[in-house]
N, C-alpha and C positions, 0 to 999 in steps of 0.2 A: 315754276316751282317756288315754294316758300321755305326758307330756312329759319330755324329758331336758334337763337344764341343766348347763352347765359353769360353775362358780363359781371365779373366779381372784382372788387377792389382789394388789394393786398395791403397788409401792414397798417390797417386803420383802427385796430382794436376790437371792433365788433363786426360781424358779417354784414357786408354791404354788397348787394347785387341787384341786377335787373335782368329780366328776360325780355328779349325783343324778337320780332319776326321781320324778315327782310326778303324781298323778292330776289330771285337768283340773278337777275340782270343788274343788281345794285353793285356799285363800285365801293372801294375802300373809302373814298371821299364821302359817299352816302352813308356808309357805316359810321364814320367819324361824326358826321352831323347828327345822326340818330343817337349816338352815345351822348353827345353834348346835350341834347334835348332830354334824354332819359334821366340824366343825373342833374339836370337844371344848372349846367355849367355855361360859362361865357367864353369858351375856347381859350382859357388861360391856364389849364392844367397840363402838366407833363403827361404823356401817354405813349404807349407802345402796344403793338399787337402781337400776340402769341397764338399760334394755331396748334391745337392738339387733335390727334386722331380720336375716333370714338372710343378706343380702348385706353385713352389717357396719355399715350406716348406723344412726345413733342415731334413736330415736323421740322426737320432741319432745313434751313433755307437761306 
């Protein structure tokens, strides 16, 4: 199965986002690496992951 993610940066002034697709067997490490590539980063930016349900509510964890 393929999942599609919209990754948005907050508090940068203008809307900045990327849409990526990942296989369901991917790990958070894989996700991290794809995000680095999508934004052309060198693994030097602070980051955190937030997961929202499809209705927009946050998943507590």
